[in-house]
N, C-alpha and C positions, 0 to 999 in steps of 0.2 A: 577587770574583765576576765573571766576563767580561761584557762588554756582550751577547754573544749570548744570554745567558740572560734578559735583559730583554727582548730581541726575541721569544724563543720564547714569554715569558709573554704579549706583546701578541698573537702570532700564535694561541695557545690561545684567548684572550679574544674575538677576531675571527672564529674558525672558523664556518663556516656549516653544512657538512654533517657527518654522523656520522664518516665516513672522516677528513675534515680534522681534527676533534676528536681522534680516535683517534691519528693520525700526530703531531698536535701534542703530545698527551701523552707518547708515546713519546720524541719528540726531546727534549722537556723533562727527562723521567725520566732519559734516557742523559746529558744535560749536566749534570744535579745529582748524578750518582752519586759524585763525589769531594768534594762540597761538603755536601750535604744528604742523607745516606743514607737516613734514614727517609721524607722526603718522597718521594725518588725510587722507593722500594719503594712507597709509596701510589699515586702516578701510574702506575706500571707496572701495579699490580693493577687499578686503574680501567680502564686501557686493555685489559688482558685480559678483563675482565668485559664492557665494551661490544663487544668483537670477539667474543664467543661467546654472548651473551645478547639478548634482545629482537629487534631487526630483524634480528640475524645469528645467532639460536638454531638455525635450520633450515641455514644454510650460513654458517658462522663466517668472518670476515675474517682469513685465514690470516695475512697479512703482520702485522696488527696484534698478534695473540696471540703470533706467533714473536718480534717485536721486544721485546715486554714480558717473554718468557722471557730473552732475552738480557741486558736490565738487570738482572734478579733473580739470573742466573747470574754476572754480573760481581761483584756485591756479595756473594753467597754464597762465591765463592772467595776473595775478599778478606779474608773473616771466617773462613776455613778450612773451610768446608762444602763440601769437594771433592766428595764423592759427590752431593750435591743439585744443586750446579753442573753437574756432568757430565750428570745427567738431564736438566736443563732444557736444555743445550746440544744433546742428541741429539733432545728433542721438539721445539725450534725448527727442527732440520734436517729433521724429518719433515713439518713444515708448508710447507716451500718446497721448490724444486728445488735439491738439494744439490750439483748439478754445474754450476750457473751462478753467474757472479759477481754478488754482491749483499751488502749492508751485514749482513744476518742471516747468511748463510752464511759470510762471511769472519770475522766476531766470533766465531761459533760454533767454528769451526775453530780460531781464535787462543787461545780460551779453553781449549778441549780440549788444545791443546798446552801451555799453561801447567800445567794439572792434571797432565799426565804428566810434565812438568819437575820439579814439586814433589815428586812420587812417585820421581824418580830414574830414570824410564823414558825415557831419552834418544831410542832409536829411534822410539818411537811418537810422542813429542813432536816429533821431526824430521819424520816423515811428514806429521803434520797441520800443522805451521807451512809446510812447502814447499808443500803443497796450497793453502794459505791465501794466501800470498804470490804465487803463480802466478795464482790467480784475481784478487787485488787489482790486479795489474799488467794482466792482460787486461782488467778492466772500468774501469780508470783511477781506482781508489778510492785516492788518494794518502795520505789520512789512514790509512785502515786498512793500506795498504802499510807505513806508517811503523811502526804498532803491531806488527805482525806481524814486520817485520825486527828489532825490539827483542827479541822473544821469541826468534827464531832466532838473534840473537847471543849470548844467555844460554845456549842449548841447545849452540851451537858452543863456548863458552868452557868449559862444564862437561865437554864432551867431549874438550877438549884442543886444538881447533883456534882458537887465540887469534887469529891473523891474520885469518881470515875472520869472527871476531866483531867484531874492531875496524872492519873494513871495512863490516859490516853496521850497526853503531851509527852510523858516519859518515853512511852514506846515510839511515838513519832520522832523525837529526838535521837533515839538509838538507830532508828532506821535511816534517818537523814545521814547520820555519821557513817552508817555502814556503806551507803552509796556514795559518800563523800559529796554530798551537795550542800555547800555551806551558805547558799542563799535560803534555802529552805530551813536550815538549821537556825539561822538568824532570825526568821520570820516566826518560828515555833517558839523560840526561846522568849521573844518579845510578847508574844501573845501569853505563853505560861507566866512571864513576869506580871502581866496585867491581871490575870485570873488571881495570882498569889497577893497582889495588891489589894484586890477586892476582898480577900480573906484576912488582910491586915497582917500578912506574914512579910512584914517589910524586908527583913535581912535576906531571906531567900530571893524575894521578888528584885532586890536590888543587885544580887549576884547574877541571875538571869538576865536582868536588863544590861548590865555592864558588858557581859560576854556578847550579847546581841550587838551592842553599840560598838564594840571592837570590830566586830565582823562586818557591820554594814559600812563602817568607815573604810576598812581595808579593801572591800569589795566595790567602792563608790556606788552604793545603792542609795540615790537621792532620796527617792520617795520613801522607802523604808527607814532611811535615817531620821527623817522628820517624825515618823511613827514612833521610833524608839526613844527619840529625845523626849517626845511629850509624855511617854511612859514613865522615862527615869525621872523627869522632872516632878512628875505627880508623886513618885515614891518618895524622892528626897524631901518634898514639902511635907508629906506624912510623918517623915523620920525628923523633923523639926531642923532641916538643913537647907533654908531657902537660899543661902549664899551659894551653895554647891549647884542647887537647882538653876540659879541665874546665870552662872559661869558656864553650865552646860547649854544653856539656850543662847548665850551670847556666842559660844563657839559654833553652834550649829548655824545662827543667824550669818556669820562671818562666811562659812562654807557655802549657805544659800546663795549670798550675794556674790561670791568669787565664782561660783558655777552657774550663775544666773538662773537659779531655781526660783522663780517668782512666787509659785504657789507655796513652796516649802517656806520661803521667806514670809510671806503673808500669816500663815499658820504659827510660824514662830514668834513673830512680833505680836500676835494676838495672845499667845500663851505667856509671853514674857510680860505684857503689860497685866494679865490677870495676876501673875506672881507679884508684881510690884503693887498692885492694887490691894492684894491681901495683906501687904506689908505697910498699907497705907501710905506708900509713896504715890501719891496722886498725881504730882506733876509729871514725873517720869512715865507713869502708867499712861497719861493722856497723850504724851508724844508718841508711845509705843502704838496705842490705838490709832492714832491720826495716820501714822505711817503704814499700819496695816490696812487701814481702810483705802489710803493712796494706791498701795500695790494691788489690793484687791479689785479696786475700780479699773485699774489699768489693765488687768487680764480677764475682767468680767467674772470674778469669783464672788457670785452674789451672796451665798451663805456666809462668807467671811465678811462682806460689806454688813449684813444684817448684824452679825455678832458684834462687829466693830462699833456700829451705832448704838447697840444695846449697852455695850461696855462704856462707851462714851457718856451716855445718859447717867449712868451710875456714877462715873467721876464728877459729873456737874452737879448731880444732887449733893455729893460729898462736899463740894464747894460752896453749896447755897446758890449756884447759879441756875435758878428754876426756869428761866426762858430758854437758855441753851439745852437744859434737860428735856424741857418739853419739844423743842425742834428735832433733838436726837431721837427721843421716844417716838415721835411722828414717822421719822424715816425709818425706823426699825419695824414698825407696825406694818408700814407699806411694803418693806420687803418680806416680812413674814407672811402676809396675806398672799403676795405673788407667789412665794416659794411654797406655801402650803397647797395653794391650787395646782402648782406644777406637781407637787409630790402626791397628791390626790390623783391627779391625771396619770402620772406614771404607775401607780398602783393599779388603776383601771386597765392601763394596757397591760400590765403583767398579768391580771386575772383573765383578760382577754385573750392573751397568747396561750395560757393554760387551757382555757376552755375551747380555743380553736384546736389545739391538739387533740383533745378527746372527741370532738366532734368533726373532724377532718373530712371523713367521707360524707357526711351530710352536707357540709358546706360546699364541697366539691360539685355535688350533684346540682346545687343551685347556681354556683357560678359558672357552671358550663353550659348554661341555658344560652341559646343564641339569640333569643327576643331581647333585643337591648330595652325596648319600652317596658316589657315585663319586669327586666331586672331594675330599671329605674323606679318603677311601681313598689318593688320590694324594698329597695333601699329606702324610700320615702316613708313607707310604713314603719319600717324599723327604727328611724328616725323619730317619727311621731310617737311611736310606742315607748322608745327610751326617753323622750321628754316628759312623756305622761307618767311614767315609771318614777322619774326622778321627782317630780311634783308630789307623788303619792307617798314617798318615802323621807321626804326632806322637811326639815322645820325651816321656814322661810326667813325667820329673823337671824337665825345663827348658821345656817348651812350643814347643821348636825342632822342626824337622823330624827325622825319623830318617834313618838311613844309606839305607835303600832308596828313600825319597821324594827325597833329595838326588839319587841317580843319575838319577831320572826327570826331575827339573827340569834337572839340569846338562846333560845330554847335548843337550837342544834348544837351550839357551843357547849351548853350545859350538858346535854346527853352525852356529847363526845367526852368531856371531862369525866362523866360518871363511869362510862364504858372503860375507859382507859386508866382510870384512878389517877388524872392529872389534877393539879391545883387549879383552882379557879377562885377569884375574888370579885366582889362587887362593891362599888362606892356610890353613895347617894349624897347630894350637897345641895344646899341654897345660900342665898345671900342673907346675912343677918339683918333683920329690920328693914327688910326691902320696901316695905309699906311706907317708911319715912321718907326713902330716896323718892319714891314717886310723889309724895304729898309735898316735899321740899322744892324737888327740881322739875317735875312734871313726868308724864309717861313717856316722852321722847328721850330723856335723859335716862330714865329707868330702862330703856330698851338699849341705850348705849352701855349701861352697866351690864345687862345680860350678855351683850356682845363681847364686853371685856372679859366675862367669865368664861364665855366660849373659847376665847383666844388663850385664856390661862390654862385651860383644860387641853387644848391642842398643843400647847408649849410642853406639857407635862407627861403625855402618854405616847404609846407606841402605836405603830400603823395596825397592829393586829388587835387592839383594843377597840370595844364597840361603846360609842358614845351617843347620847341621845338627850334631847331636852324633854322632860316629861310635862312640862306645863309651867306657866309663870317662870318663877327665877329657880325650878327645881331641876337638877340634872342628874343622870345616872350613868355610870360607866361599868361595863363588865371587862375584867381583865383575865383572858385565858393564860393558862401557864404561869399564874402569879399566886404565890404563897402570901401569907399575911404581911411579912416584912416588906415585901416588894410593893403591895397595895398600900401599906402605910406611907411608905416612901413617895410613891406617886401622889397620895393625898396631901402629903405634907408641902410637896412641891406646889401644888395648886394653891393651897392655903397660903403660903408665903408670897407666891407670885401676886395674887390678888391683894394681899395686904400691904405689899410694897409699892406697887405701882398705882398711881392715883389715876383717876378718870377726870379728864380735863374738859370743862364746859367754858366756852368763851374765855373770860379772863380769870375764872375760878377754878378750883380743882378739889376734889374731895376722895377719901379712901372709903372703902367697903369691906367687910370681912366675911369669912365663910364659916359655916358649921357644916362638919362632914362626918358621916357615918360608914364605917367599913364592916364587911362581913366576909367570911371566907368558908367555902364549902368543907364539910367534916366527913363526907361519904356515909352518912347515917341516915338514909332514908328521907334526905331533903328534896324538896322540889324548888323550881325556880321561883315560885311565889314565896316560899318560905325564906329564901336567901334573901329576896328583896324586902321581905318584912323584918328580917334581922337587921339589915343595913339601915332601914327606917328607923327602927328602934334605937340604934347606935346614933343616928342623926339627931333624934330628939334628946337623947342623953347629952350630946354635944351642947345643944341649945340650953338645956336645963342647968348644965354646969358652968354656964358663963358665955357661951358662943366664942367664936373665933378659935375652934380647936378641932382635933380629929378624935373620935372615939370609935372603938370596936365593940362589935356585939358581945365578944368573949371577955370584954373588960368590965362587964357589970353584971 
């Protein structure tokens, strides 16, 4: 733990006025956010209460309340509670002047940027991070500037601008060292190592990853240590050094167990099993996956439980134990559907928060009505309208968008891509010889095959992508901020997923394959209809060339 935390503890003990105490509480909570999460939350909550009650009940201490919200938002976003974190950031911005440089404003904008990045909404992420870095530079906030540059680098890397991302990481590293923040230095180096790994610059990636590893171990950053270990293991695997990758994971696992970091232990076991599976050591891989499942079940980490079941199914398939593979696949899909519904619900909550910020004044007029009966009537009408809207835009068999709603969403994204000259791709796919499936097994099984394909699509795309069932067994996916290589990667993941995992019916099972067409916008007078036509022509090329493959419009 850094010496600065000891100094902050002393500052809190010596604080004389209430404002000094609140500021010291907030600064200490922020410094502890990566070390002692529970205590950081407790201190932030106390600062918030002191800023809004007692002496400040009539006129709250806005800066104190806002800073406590930022600490809570940081911890919530690290724990995956993105909708709650976004709400806390906007509430913090409402308490201060959101147009002036300041720690609260910059951190709020930076966290909002990360949240949109996690959702795959790169344009919004870029907007917020650019505003944050401009305010940090204008106000001379070098530490916050380094943090925002790290976020900006990851956004640019995800958008394909790798050179810009690497430059921003170098600037962030230099600033982190100038302000002597080793925690931030470790985080930036790990993110930089990941970008270099994606570019296949393994030697540079390993150098950065090892430096980050040395820092997180020395600083006892348990959560960051698991992140860095995962990055390093991927680098070592790509460099053909699985033994070193395994040793690193075993070392991490020992530390996780010693420090009782159950979440890190579950992730490490899952990654270790994946490494051993890739080396065809199926017996030890199965033990790792079962242990990961046990730990994840104990702490309620459902995404890890889902991945563990999926991995165990793959092991069972390699062993030829089809009954156990079926059982594991069934458990995996149950978790997948449950988590997908939660993920969709969370995304809707985030969109709702953003919408509420833009329409706060109008909503305030409604909610301040004193006639409770009228309010109940308004809420019921909203509920009915929302239910009807969902029915109007959703395909009932798959839960994806229907054809009509796809065009409503796609047109706006297409126009945005044209206006800002951003990449955009489209995928059209269908099931090979689908009529034979219906003729052989019946239409109910055909519906099951379509739902199986819908699951494959959800498994392979980002939240920002727009997916719809066009009719029958044909689906279309619009991928904003995606160039041709990214779209081809998503298409291949779908094709491989469907071809690999069977559709199980009673005591029998069978496989289906996909033909997929991909087209990418070229900024040469295209329209949405033309882009769809190009993808459709690529789909027919895939079928004519033998099916079970991906074709691009530019490939013929």
